C-alpha positions in Angstrom: 5.2 14.8 -30.7 6.4 11.4 -29.4 6.9 10.7 -25.7 10.3 11.3 -24.2 11.4 7.8 -23.2 14.5 5.7 -23.2 14.8 4.1 -26.6 12.9 7.0 -28.2 9.4 5.4 -28.5 6.1 5.9 -26.6 4.8 3.5 -24.0 1.1 2.9 -23.5 1.1 4.1 -19.8 1.9 7.5 -18.4 3.3 7.7 -14.9 0.4 6.8 -12.6 1.6 9.4 -10.1 2.4 12.6 -12.0 1.2 11.6 -15.5 4.6 12.3 -17.1 5.5 10.3 -20.2 9.3 10.8 -19.6 10.7 7.5 -18.3 13.5 5.1 -18.4 13.5 1.3 -18.5 14.7 -0.5 -15.3 14.4 -4.0 -16.8 11.7 -6.6 -16.9 10.0 -9.0 -14.5 7.3 -11.6 -15.0 7.0 -10.5 -18.6 6.4 -6.8 -17.8 8.8 -4.0 -18.5 9.4 -1.8 -15.4 9.8 1.9 -16.0 11.0 4.7 -13.7 9.4 8.1 -14.1 12.1 10.7 -14.9 10.1 13.4 -13.2 9.0 11.8 -9.9 10.9 8.5 -9.8 7.8 6.3 -9.4 8.3 2.8 -10.7 5.5 1.3 -12.8 4.7 -1.3 -15.5 4.8 -0.1 -19.1 1.6 -1.9 -19.8 -1.4 -2.9 -17.8 -2.1 -6.7 -17.6 -4.8 -8.1 -19.8 -7.7 -10.2 -18.4 -5.7 -13.4 -18.8 -2.7 -12.2 -16.8 -4.4 -10.0 -14.2 -4.1 -11.0 -10.5 -7.0 -13.2 -9.4 -8.1 -11.6 -6.1 -10.9 -14.1 -5.6 -8.2 -16.6 -4.6 -5.8 -14.1 -3.1 -6.9 -14.9 0.5 -7.1 -18.3 2.1 -7.2 -19.9 5.5 -3.5 -19.2 6.2 -3.6 -15.5 5.5 -6.9 -14.5 7.0 -5.4 -14.2 10.5 -2.7 -11.9 11.8 -0.1 -12.2 14.7 -1.0 -10.5 18.0 1.7 -7.8 17.5 -0.2 -6.5 14.5 -3.3 -6.0 16.5 -1.2 -4.1 19.1 0.2 -1.9 16.4 -3.2 -1.2 14.9 -4.5 -0.2 18.3 -1.7 2.4 18.4 -2.7 3.6 14.9 -6.3 3.9 15.9 -5.4 6.0 18.9 -4.0 8.5 16.4 -7.4 8.7 14.6 -9.3 9.8 17.7 -8.9 13.5 16.9 -10.9 13.1 13.6 -13.9 11.3 15.2 -17.1 13.2 14.6 -19.7 10.9 13.0 -17.7 7.9 14.2 -17.7 6.4 10.7 -14.5 4.8 9.4 -13.9 3.0 6.1 -11.2 0.4 5.3 -10.6 0.1 1.6 -9.3 -3.4 0.8 -9.8 -4.7 4.3 -8.2 -8.2 3.7 -8.3 -10.2 6.9 -10.3 -7.4 8.7 -7.7 -6.7 11.4 -8.0 -2.9 11.1 -11.8 -3.2 11.2 -11.5 -5.1 14.5 -9.1 -2.5 15.9 -11.6 0.2 14.9 -14.4 -1.6 16.6 -12.3 -1.9 19.8 -11.8 1.8 19.6 -15.5 2.6 19.4 -15.7 3.4 15.6 -18.6 2.4 13.4 -16.6 0.4 10.9 -17.3 0.0 7.1 -15.2 -1.9 4.6 -14.9 -2.7 0.9 -13.0 -5.6 -0.6 -12.8 -7.3 -4.0 -11.9 -10.7 -2.6 -15.1 -12.7 -2.1 -13.3 -15.0 0.3 -12.1 -12.1 2.5 -15.6 -10.6 2.4 -17.2 -13.9 3.6 -14.5 -14.1 6.4 -15.1 -10.6 7.7 -18.9 -10.9 7.5 -18.5 -13.9 9.7 -16.8 -11.6 12.2 -20.0 -9.5 12.4 -19.1 -6.6 10.0 -21.4 -5.3 7.3 -19.0 -4.9 4.4 -19.3 -4.4 0.6 -18.0 -6.9 -1.9 -16.6 -5.0 -4.9 -14.8 -1.7 -5.6 -15.1 1.5 -3.7 -16.7 3.2 -6.7 -19.3 0.4 -6.9 -20.2 0.9 -3.2 -21.6 4.4 -3.9 -21.2 5.8 -0.4 -22.7 9.3 0.2 -20.4 12.3 -0.2 -18.6 13.6 2.9 -19.6 10.5 4.8 -16.5 9.2 6.6 -14.3 10.8 9.3 -11.4 8.5 8.5 -10.6 6.3 5.5 -7.8 3.7 5.5 -6.2 2.2 2.4 -3.3 -0.1 3.4 -1.4 -1.8 0.7 -4.0 -1.0 -2.0 -2.8 1.7 -4.4 0.1 -0.5 -5.8 -2.5 -3.0 -7.0 -5.0 -0.9 -8.9 -4.8 0.1 -12.6 -5.6 3.7 -12.1 -4.8 5.0 -8.5 -6.2 8.4 -9.2 -9.7 7.1 -9.8 -9.6 5.4 -6.4 -8.2 8.4 -4.7 -10.8 10.7 -6.3 -13.6 8.5 -4.9 -11.9 8.5 -1.5 -11.8 12.3 -1.6 -15.5 12.4 -2.5 -16.7 10.2 0.4 -14.3 11.7 3.0 -15.7 14.6 5.0 -14.0 18.0 4.9 -11.3 17.9 7.5 -11.3 14.1 7.5 -8.2 11.9 7.4 -6.9 9.5 4.8 -4.4 7.0 6.1 -2.6 4.8 3.6 0.5 2.7 3.2 2.1 1.4 0.1 5.6 0.1 -0.9 8.2 2.8 -1.5 9.6 2.8 -5.0 12.7 4.8 -3.9 13.4 3.1 -0.7 16.7 1.2 0.2 15.5 -2.1 -1.3 14.3 -0.6 -4.5 17.5 1.3 -5.0 19.8 -1.6 -4.1 17.9 -4.5 -5.5 16.1 -2.9 -8.5 13.6 -5.2 -10.1 14.9 -8.1 -8.0 13.1 -6.6 -5.0 10.2 -8.8 -4.2 7.8 -5.8 -4.0 8.4 -5.4 -7.8 5.9 -8.1 -8.6 3.6 -7.5 -11.6 0.9 -8.2 -12.4 0.1 -8.0 -8.6 1.9 -4.7 -8.1 1.5 -2.3 -11.0 3.2 0.8 -9.5 5.5 1.6 -6.6 5.3 5.2 -5.7 8.1 7.6 -4.8 7.6 10.0 -2.0 7.3 12.9 -4.5 4.9 10.9 -6.8 2.6 10.1 -3.9 2.5 13.8 -2.8 1.7 14.9 -6.4 -1.0 12.3 -6.8 -2.7 13.3 -3.5 -2.6 16.9 -4.4 -4.2 16.2 -7.8 -7.3 14.8 -6.0 -7.6 17.7 -3.6 -6.1 16.2 -0.5 -3.9 18.5 1.7 -1.8 18.6 4.9 0.0 15.6 3.5 2.6 14.0 5.8 4.7 11.2 4.4 7.0 8.9 6.4 9.3 6.2 4.9 9.8 3.3 7.3 10.9 -0.3 7.4 13.6 -2.3 5.7 13.8 -6.1 5.5 17.6 -6.8 6.1 17.1 -10.5 5.3 15.9 -9.8 1.8 18.6 -7.2 1.2 21.4 -9.6 2.2 19.9 -12.3 0.1 19.7 -10.0 -2.9 23.2 -8.7 -2.5 24.4 -12.3 -2.4 22.8 -13.0 -5.7 19.4 -14.4 -4.5 16.0 -12.9 -4.9 14.3 -11.9 -8.0 11.3 -14.2 -7.4 8.0 -12.6 -7.5 6.1 -12.9 -4.2 2.8 -11.5 -2.9 2.6 -8.3 -1.0 2.7 -8.2 2.8 -1.0 -7.5 3.1 -1.8 -10.9 1.7 0.3 -12.6 4.5 1.0 -15.6 2.3 3.7 -18.0 3.5 6.5 -16.6 1.5 10.0 -15.8 2.7 9.7 -12.0 2.6 6.5 -11.9 4.7 7.8 -14.5 7.2 11.1 -12.8 7.8 9.4 -9.3 8.0 6.9 -10.7 10.6 9.6 -12.3 12.6 11.7 -9.1 12.6 8.7 -6.9 13.6 7.5 -9.3 16.2 11.0 -9.3 17.8 11.2 -5.5 17.8 7.7 -5.2 19.4 8.6 -7.7 22.2 9.8 -5.1 24.8 9.8 -1.4 25.4 13.5 -1.3 24.7 13.2 -3.1 21.4 10.2 -0.9 20.5 12.4 2.2 21.2 15.1 0.7 18.9 12.5 0.2 16.2 11.3 3.8 16.5 14.9 5.0 16.3 15.7 2.9 13.2 12.5 4.1 11.5 13.4 7.7 12.4 16.8 7.3 10.6 15.2 5.6 7.6 12.6 8.4 7.4 15.3 11.0 7.7 17.2 9.5 4.8 13.9 8.8 2.9 15.1 5.2 2.6 12.3 3.2 4.2 10.7 0.5 2.1 7.2 1.6 3.0 5.4 4.9 2.6 3.1 5.8 5.5 0.9 8.7 4.5 -1.6 10.9 6.4 -3.6 13.4 4.3 -6.7 15.6 5.1 -9.5 16.7 2.8 
């Protein structure tokens, strides 16, 4: 029986979250058709990129995006404080560590920090900071089972061709009762719903899927992770206003790369302003609470236990 899709024909990919074939087309971007799963509302590309069009992560990082503003370090210290309850062996793994800012925060908090990253340039940079990290994929690293207390994967799952493979390996090397903390763009947030494929986070071949809240929950359950808590936070009003005025639509890198693009720069300026004083931080917390209540934040923040 053929797949149930708009137009009546079968696409090559199933939904990367719930594996459903029922989908509708949302338009195209950068030569890729963007689909919406009719079951869980995850956004994803109808096809995976070939070798010639895949994102080149060896050149993804460079001098300008291998540093982070001070307010990010402050925020990561707050996140690390939330990991303390899971500390037994003291081992923490950062999957896709990029500039290494989370590894630094983990070291400040007394963790034994490990990392994996496919970008050779980022690996060289972080080794220069004194970390022993693995160059390659998580599967290639072959860590022992039940090895880590905490695993972080920030802005990773939207990039990989098969997120379930990555999450199954995370579940294998995470100890029972350990914590997975991950972030990824929200495919059902305010920007996705208002701007559609014009939203800059819809950026194939870099981003291959943008999960919905329901899709993320189903994917984590499929690999045996439980006690899942999902928050939806953050909106970039500058990009929304530009999109509503007819701008936007240009593909840009994701915020984890910190490249000098307008979306990242405006998001950084906004977050830095909101972290500048206790009053502004309270305002940010209130705004994120409202976005989470309406499930409209542009970022999924996820905590799950094994």
